[in-house]
N, C-alpha and C positions, 0 to 999 in steps of 0.2 A: 605628443599624445598619441600619434599614430603608431608608435612602437610599443604601446601597451599590450600586454598579454591579458587574456580573459578566459573565463569559463562560465557556464550557466549551471545553476542549481535547479533541478526540475524534480517533479514527482510524477512519473509516468508508469503506467501499467503495460506490460508486454501482453497484449490481448491474445495473440496466438498461443503463448505458453499458458496463459490463464485458462483458455478454452481446453487445452490439452489436460491440464490438472483437473479441471471440472469433470471432463469425461472419465478420467481415471478414477476420481472419487466416486462418481455415479456407478461405475463398474464394480468397484470394491464394495459399495453398499449393497449391490445386487447379489454379490456372492458370499458375503460374510454371514455366518451362522447366526450371530446375535441380532442381526437385522431382519432375518427371515420372518415373514408373516406380520411385520409391523408396518406402520405408515412412514417410517423413516425414509427421507429422500431429499434430494437437492433439485430445485427447479432450474429452469433455463435462465441464462443471463439475459436481462433486458439491457442491451447495449446503449440504447437511447437514454434511459433513465439511470444507467449504471447501478442496477438493482438485481439482487439475487435473493431467493427465498429458500429456507430449509425447513423441513417439517419432521415431526417425530411424535411419539405417543406421550412422552413425559420429558421433563427438563434434563435428567441425566443422559437420556438417549439423544436429546438435541445437542448436548455438549459433545457426545461421542461422534455425531455426524459432523459437527464443526471441526473436531480434531482430525477426522479423516481428511476433510477438505484442506485444513492447514498443512497436514503432512504432505499431501500431494503438491500443494503450492510451493512448499519449501524445496521439495525434490526437483521441481521444474524451475527453480530460481526466481520465483515471484515472492516478494516480501509480504508476509501475512499482515503486516501493519496497514496494508491498503484496505483491509476489511473494517468497515465501521458498523458494528452490530447495533441494531435497533432493539426496542423492547420486545419481549416475548408476548405474543398475543394468542388467544384461543382461535382454533380453526374448526372446520367441520368434523363431525364424528368424534368429538372429544379429543382432538389432537392439538398440538401446539405448532405455531409457525413463528419463525423469526426472519425478518427481512434484514438483509445486509447490503449496505451501500458501499460502493467502491470509491475510495478517495484517490483522485488524481488531480494534479495541479497543486500549487501552493496557495492557500488562501491568504488574504491580505494581512491578517493578524500574525500568522505564523511567519510570513515573509518579513514583517517588521521586527519580530523577535529575533529571527536569524540575522537580519541586517544589524541589529544592535549588538548581538553576540559577536559578529565578525569584527565590528568596529572596536569592541572592547579588547580584542586580541592585541591591539597596539601596533599592528603591522601597517605598512603603507599600501593599503588596498582600498578600493572604492566599490562597495556593494550598492547596486541599484535595482529597484523593483521594476520589472517589465512584464506586466500582465500577471500570469500565473507562474512566472519564472523569476529567478533572482540572478542577475549577472554580477560577477565579481571581476574587477579589472585591477591590474597593478603593473608597475614597470618591471618588477622582478618576478620570474616564474617561481622562484623559491618561496616568495610570500604567498603565492597562490597555492602552492603545494602544502604550505603550513596551514592554510585555511581548510583545505580538504582533509588533512590529517586530523585537525581539531574536530571537524564535524563528524568524521568517522569514529573518533575516539569517544565522543559523547553525542550520539545521534538523537535528534528530536523524535517526537512521537509519530512522525510520518516517515515513510521511506524516501530517501533522496538518491538521485543519480546526478552525476557530474558529466555534462556534455559540452561540446564545442570548445574544448581546451585548445587554445592557440596562443 
């Protein structure tokens, strides 16, 4: 059993890159002509709550602000599936606000679904849930690589990273 190889499946956000993308998006919102004189903007990231707020005058403009943020995240290598959009709510001065939670870590239900999916592959691997990560171990590294290939071919609704491959 000591000769088994393993890797961890995690969902982590690269916060320095996220902050850089956020700053770039804010800068673009400040310079774009279609956002001049409007309340469109992106608030600061609350790292403790993992919460971000965007504001705009109307829903199409709110979508445009979100698209600017998503484009910057993509360019910086941060998966936009980490954004969990909440419902749109009215804010002051007849503007709209949308809070966005950042998804990091794999919740229990998603981990169980991934574990079941990995077992259904029919490979000799052992997926085990360890907190907010999923560890997959096997005697053959080829089996582990097949699991990674399958998860990359049909990714779940959350971004996944594969770490501690040994």
